[in-house]
Steps between C-alpha positions, in 0.01 A plus 500: 500500500599777255745597231659844466554562128765767436543616138809706409494698171768732354436855375671655199755678719590175687293550818311207651126505561387252762139391540382267780183296481379269779320187376294324765479143364710186538577456131580742217549453125783610270471552123485729199122526511362813660274287722800355690586635845861560387473632146824470303481663155758271349463270198732249671230457765189294435157659552452271802853407602527403870345491846654621828333334799563549875564168677522657848595834648860464363512263204359545147463260207571627146380271223473539124152473343598493132783340309753775570673489834683766699836544670553481873829653607628447145391137464221400257208349681137398462430484874683653796437529872648818653548620858416872509730563794797379294381670181541406134496652152255375235543567129209531253626606154653846538357552850637413843285437810684517832340306787537645854309575817380816674302462819218251455506517116709323241640761260531450124710774340452515119770669294562505128854413406664578161299384192565149378486535119135468380374429849504866602173651614534786249441243224125506430354154452303599184819645351716199573255239372378696190641643176489853635872524530559360154264727298493874431285724716126543470510813286739362235302176489173693449644691205651185357168312513314798351733506203462122460120526497504782245733310273321163524139617492515830309809533284507140373127491392526845337812404306345167400184674379695764310714243320204286397411524127209733424296225334591225744237239575395564863429129548858397422702814574505564873632793700757389755383562856156641410319249725628691800290796383172308483287534816312177420337276241242629252132418537335223299366754251850617408692179563593473131703823536714364783817504286411801288549801726516751216145415394383724784813679620583668170755751631753435778428667833151601392172368639264306274303738277134473397608455140662169595180379666276608212715325244324183622195639683373723220135448603552627855313833494567788734305504824365842403617794290844615617376848593224355720743267675734792569215706651369203700829422671546633849790742500799360693644682799851635524643157577307331220600765247865458600482122458340543156778736393763250615323219312482710181867586534579130481275443200175378656194600292166610636296563694247292310757270340442127464766424761305696761256208525671204339804393698721225362781279635292411806537129431331237288120480505238761423591866509407663827149651507494878528423604856179674599692804622627573149140542377378678814769767468296647213150356539472547876455878457451523125208744507707760682738519202261413215165659590351405162564128539205260505691255716444489873783508750613151602787379714391164647239247383390418851468854637514764224349388170199644314202286410532307174388678183412242234441592137128439438259557212274785606314505169427201281627524146272548202497226235829523316658719768670471838380563857607809692747421778590683820710423805269514802574426865337187643384720787242644255365150420529544123317288243668339201267518198612190314207486257387168651202395705635239734393416856775316688271409788262315267779297343672416831184396684505146636122445498342661194451380143855593402636264765260230375624554143863474625422162654330392178808589294753385762604188310531684170660827618665404829283727716440433868174522697488865396699732279831631637724787389739263323223369274487832313828676579820352353839625624773605259799271447702682769208503742527875553172602333191344344407462137188681377187289538424338164142432395569183303742356757359615833130580452358295217465182704194660662427794269477315170458691173385191307179550305475238227604145414549403140596140437666471838692826462406763759469855379595777748472875498831685464589654833632855483363565148152658529464536121569129455246412772232702318591336169487149648156556654360647178639211300344255742155650455526514123537122479198305379328199648407418857774589746514465877467817705827693529643433845857592590692270725268205477391424143151452633607409856396731782718501810327480839498742788668834432537398137129452437313726260430839651775466764825696522703269279248407240727395213269506203281738301174326572289305253467711188313378188733437211407791281741761361274776634577390851878510453529864608299419811748221584793740450342755734442228757864384479629852563245582771594536868417134566605368163800289418712814438339746736516280807880550516566808283388861478326535163392802293214476250522613138508879474665551838823701477448514122543123460305327222469164671518332837818587691666347809698720738869390488602281791796619705684245717782658699799275565685755713325772695806628688709633213745666741538193717568133445304208642549129442227247573764226491653638819158475670399152382467377858209741552142444391361738238219604736749613767585802283214520247149507644344353186228291676334826612521681165182529294634723223778469245595862568597423861875552538607195698847621598646477852562841654805622690362382836448151366859473373635631829366194681811322366729771361685765697779743424863405453645382829158465666380199702222424249467155342657642185738796537432694181734758352409724207684285246276199567205664321643797314740518208734796496523514122202641315295272274420568136170660598655785699352832373832657401599184313167495316551861392852416386378204296218700344750770397721231347206332325546177698171498692155404367262723696195330345590160638630587847340677787670659803 
């Protein structure tokens, strides 16, 4: 069973074009949809309108599928049975289908009749059911919308700004439509300026200038002298130079301006951290442009970073002076001459006399079974660094300077004042009457173990007869290598370095070794001290117990790395120079604002 589908179309000059298509199936579909067997491009026809089914070799059944019917020989119908030998004419919108027979096939001749108003096939569906026919064309509409945007978002704000009084309060006098110009909210640091645009944007159509930033951030020093920054920058290519010229044409300052790094209107919260690439653009190949620089090339903490160079004391200071400092790479295993004699391993031992003394004083001082780092080192309020170790607060529980008891009042030597120590001892030996032997730290009591007489931490002068002639001997004993002063400090005898009396080398306790980098202990509070500082193995106070680059890389990698902590440059380094930068020191000295006698590099 088959259908012969004959489609008749008309050319411009009135000729007919006939196309025959044989469909070998018992049922065919009629509708506006292109998937139908008989496709009628007519809005009066439903997408799936009807079915034509062969009942036998002569008869067909035409039935409507949707709500719209059809006409059969001029009569409206929803269902019609037709004998192909007799023939019939079906009407679907503006199309006629004539039913006939040729040979063994039932013929369906499709012809378009005259258009029926809006049902004509020339009427595009999108055009009929949209506003296309009611509006101007695309080009006029585009120009019309462009003018509307310029008026609403450019002309109106400019006119509103121009008409605003010169001394208008920015908090109460608003510019109409200016919110459309803002790319986003200000960061938390500048949130108070949210309604005061002119605080930063001084001139219309001009980028924020450095003068606006420095009106509040006056202490933000330059990264380096301007000439050095200019020489250090990698020269842009043709494309980069063109983009810079375009930016300058529209009022953008720089390169080197504040807005190069600090981007605003990125939303509430902290300002975005400067990316690693910004720093690496100069520092990745810095030596090739600044051969005289002392800085090593660096582009990534995990893969291309020089070894740390802490500032250490390479020469202890003379009494009344300061030590000599140098920046030395940890690869050279430098020593830090602090002026102290202090063995960490002895104090952190869990089995020696120090540990026994810690257990003895546990109830009084809160020590454990042995001394720990926290018993002597106190963090600052912010947890970033540690306060200098204080003799009276951190050491005197074990290293007592008591030497006499008068009516229940304990007399102690004055720590840090050698002249006063000498005077106190001389005064003690000038007293008359029987007096107990002078013993520091015990008032006659001798501590056991390591603290016994003759041991490392003997804390007394030894039994000396109470006679003024022996006072000088007691002073020499106190300042000797194993005396109460000499056991912790480097001491010079009278006459050394031109000094008239006993002198103690000044103690230097560094709170920040990495002056070009920032480190916070608070951020590492989950780690044990010994995981970074190998204090239990140190037998000398001059040992520099700093973790090296390899140690830090066990957790930290470069920006975007898979390390535990992806670390960009800005995490440790501050772009703006600190007050101690050499060119700033020279500037302050020239202006008479720097005391060279009280500060060291």
